[in-house]
N, C-alpha and C positions, 0 to 999 in steps of 0.2 A: 332536664339534666342532660348534659352533653355525653352521649354514649361513647364518643371517641376516647374519653378519659378512662373508661373501664377496659379499654383494649390493652393487651399485653404488648410489650415492645417487640415481641416475636410474631405479632399478628401479621398474616400475609394479606397483601392487597389483592384485589380482584385481577390484577395483571393488566398488561397493555392490550387493548382491544385489537382484533385482527385488522389488518390493513384494508381500508375501504376500497371499493372499486374493482375487486377481483371477482370475476364471474365464477359461481360455484361449479358450473360445468367444466370450466377450465381447470379448476383445482382437481376435479375427478380425473380428467385426462392426464394431468401431470402425475398424479399418484399412480395411475395405471402404467404410465411410461416408466416411472422409476422402478416399479416392481419387475419390469421386463429387462433382462440382461441382453442387450443387443450387440452384434458383432462390431468390431472396431471400424470396419469399412462403412457400415450403416451410420454409426455415430459420427464419423467424419463428414459423411454426406449431409447429415442433418445440421451439423455445425456450419458447414460452408453455405447452407441454405438460410442461415441466420436463425435457427431454432434455439431459443434461449434456454429451454429445458435441457436440450442435449448439451449445450455449452456448460450449464451448471453441473450436469452429470460428469462431464469430462474433467472439470476442475476438481470435483470431488475425488475422482480417480487420482489426479495429480497430487492431491493433499493427503491421500491415504498412506498408511505405513505398511499395508499388506503387499507382499512381494508380487502376487499375481495382478493386483491393481496397478502397481507401478509399471509392470511390464506392458499392460494394456495401455496405460497412459503414455508411455514412451512411443508406442506405435501410432497413437492418435496425434501426438505432438509432431512426429516426423512427417506424417501425412499432411498436417496443417501448415508446416513451416513454409513451403513455397507460396502459400497464400497470405503470409503475414507481412510485416514490415511496411504496412500501408496506413499507418495512423500517426497521430501526434500524441506523444506520451507526456503527460503533465503530472509532475509530482507536487503534492500540496501538503504542507506541514504547518505546525504552529502548536503552541503549548495548549494543554487541556483548558477548555473554557474560552478559547479565542473565537469559537464559532465555526469550526471546520465543516461540520455536517450541514449547518444552515447555509454556509457559503457554497458548498458543493451542490446542494439541492438547487439553490438559486442559479448557479452557474450552469449546471447540467440542464435545467429546465430551459434556460435561455438558449443554449446550444441546440437542443432538440427543436426549439421553435425556429431555429435557423436552418433546419434540415439535416443536422448532424445526428449520427448514431453514437451515443455516449455510453461507455462502460465505466463503472466505478468499482475499483478494487480497494475496498476499505478494510484495512488491517486493524482488527480489534485487539485490545489487550486480552490475554487468555486467562480464564479462570484457573487458579492454581490447583483446584480440586478436580474439575471435570476436563480442563484443558480446552474448553469450548469458548466461543465468542461470548462476551458478557455485555457488550454495549449495544449490539443489534442495530446496525445502521439502517436496515430496512424499515425499522419502526421509527427512525429519526428522519427519514426522507420519504414521507408518505405520498407526496405528490409525484416525485420523480419515479418511484418504483412502479407506479401504475401506467407509465408511458410506454407505448409500443417500442419506441426507438431508444429505450434506456435499459441498462442491465446493471444491477447492484449486487455485488458479491462481498459480504463481510466474511473475513477469514480469521481464525484464531492465530495469534502471532506465535504461539508455542515457545520453544526455547531458542529461536533464532536470534542472532545478534541484533540488539536494539529494538526488538519487538517487531521486526519485519518478517512476514511469512517467507520461508525459504522457497516456496513454490510460486511466488508472485511472478517471477520471470517467465515460467512456463505458462501461467495463466494469461500473461500478456499476449503470447503467441496465439493462444486459443481465441481470445477476444478479437484479435486482429483478423484471424481467419473467418470469424463469424460476421465480419463486415463492419465492426465498430471502428469509426475513424477518429474518435477522440477518446483517449483513456485517461481517467483521473485516478491517480494512485495516492491514497491518503495514508499518512503515517500516523503512528500512535502519538507522536509528538514528544517523545521522551528518549533519552539515551542517544545511541549512535544510529538510530533507524534512518535519520535523514541522509546520512552518508550512503547507506545502501540504496535508498530510493533514488538518490541523485545519480547513482551508477547505472540506473535502468530507465531513466527518463530523458526526454529531449529538452524539457523546460521545467525549472524548479521554482515554485511559487511559495513564498513565505508569508503567512498571515501573522499580523502583530496587533496588539492592543495598545491604545493610548492610556497613559496614566497608570500603568501597571509596572513601571520600572523598566519596561522593555527598551525605552529610548537609550538607556545606558549600554544595552547590549550591542548597539549599533557600532560602537567603537572597537568591539572585539572581533577577532577573526573567527573562523569556524562556519557556523550556519549562514551568517550574513554573506560570507565570501562565496558560498555556493548559490545563493539566491539570484535568479534572473529577474525577479520582480518581487517587490515588497508591497503588500496590501495592508493598510491600516483598517481593520474591520471594526464594525460597530461605531462607525463615524456618524452618529445620529443624535438627535436630542441635545441634551446638555453636554454631550461628549464631543461635539463638533470642533470646538476651539482646541481642546486637548489633542484631538486627532490631527488638526492642521499643524500644531506645534510639533507633534511627534514626526509628522511627515518631513518637516524642515530639518529636524535633528538627524533623521535617517539619510536624507539626501546629502547632508554635510558629511556624514560618516562614510557613505559610499564613495565620495571623492577622495578618500584617503587610500583606497585600494588601487593597486596597479592595473593597467589595461588587461582585459581578458583575452585569452586565445581566440575566442569567438568574435572579438572586436565589438561586442555588445556592451552598451552602457546601461546597467539596471536602473529602473525608475521606481518611484514610490507613489502609489495611488491610494485613494480613499474609497471605502465602500461601506454600504450598510446592507448586508445580505438579507436581513429581515424585511427591508423596504425595497429590495431589488435595485438599489442605487449603486452605480459604479461598475456594474457587471459588464455592460457592453465595452467599457473602456479597458477592462482587463483582457477581454478577448482580442480587442484591437491591438493591444500591446504585444500579445502572444503572436499575432499574425505578423507584426512588424519584425519581431525577433526571427520568426521562421523565414521570412523573406530575406533577411540579412544572411543567416547562417547557411541557407540553401544556395545562395548566390556565391558565397565565398568558400564553399566546400566544407565548412566545419560540421554541418549536420551529418553528412555521410561519414566523415572521419571519426566523429564522436561515436556513432553507431558501431563502427568497426572496433574501436577501442573497448567499448562496452561488451561486445561479443567475446573479445579476447579475455577480458576481465572475468566474465561469467564462466568461460571455459576453465580458467584456473580455479575459480571458486568451486566449481563442480568437482574438479579433481581433489581439492582439499577436503570437501565434504565426504567424498567417496572413501578417501584414505582414512579419515577419522572414523567413519562408520565401520569400515573393515577392521580397523584396529580394535575398537571397543567391543565389537561383536565376535571377535575370535575367541573360541573357548579357552585356549591356553592363556591368553591375555586376561580374560575375565577372572580366571582362577588366580593367576599370579598378581593381578592388580590388588586383590583383597589382601594378599600376603604383604605386599609392599606398603599398602595403606596402614596396616597394623604395625609394620616395622617403623614407619614414620611416627605413628602415635606413641610408640614406645621409645622413640629417639634412638633407634638402632641404625637408622640410615637417614640420609638427607633427601629432600624432595628431588633434587637434581640427580643424585646417584640412582634413586628409584626410577626416575624417568628414563635415564640412560640404560638401565638394566632392562626395562620393559621394551624399549625400542630395539635393543639388541636381540632380545628374545623373539620379537615379532619378525625380525629379519631372518632369523634362523628357522622358525617353524614353517 
């Protein structure tokens, strides 16, 4: 008799086994390090020396909501900033199921074999209950996570727009200071997260599937317009012909768009991440792009514009946080929400009243 038939639908599996290849002594050292609260200067020193445990700890401070942690994180970021700006930042997106994690592991493994230090900032969808990461990229990139010159950081997306962690920008600075020269920033692949990731990366890679209706999306603006390279993934087996057809459709669609400020003409490539096919060609295309934009000045100009954008974003976040955390606003907000529910005021009048109150207190 099949015992599985007697199991309840609520039966818990044994869970994902621990990642192989990690020395138990290393785990013990990491645990001991985490328990010890070290000064910011020492933490910065370890980050600059390439200590991945220290880097992870600093990112944890950045992602924390505790005020003392945020103050410590700001000191660490300011000390690391002069040592940043030395990497290529690659944004990678695609709909769920397109094979982002498999592609990133294959791509990251290839780059490490070429002597690169690779950091993956993979933004997971957050659990609505615990607000923690629920996809666990470390368990999905078993080979890459064990490599000395690779660092993978899954972060919960939280309430930030489009599912992109608000602290990813600061994490980029820390990773660059730790000596990682290629940063792969994965988006959730839903909502407007792509726009946010595009505003913090140098190169934007869009993964697509053949035979999933994605070809029709090529004629639409939006994410296609942002992509510097389109890669048709899972171009293997019986899907090869469909992938070649999709490539042709996307190439035709790209010709409909006006010339870009960077003067780069996006290409469409095929890949099979699971078979490690097409990966070198992707990196070669990125190198061609960097050669062009560094020569014509677009690379630096784009970085400057991104810094200005993130300054304004930081101001907006600070103002919003200050507004909602003010005790008088908290109290009056509940009053106005109740008034709206009872149709005693309009949402616009309530908002105007709250803003006026905030300016007066």
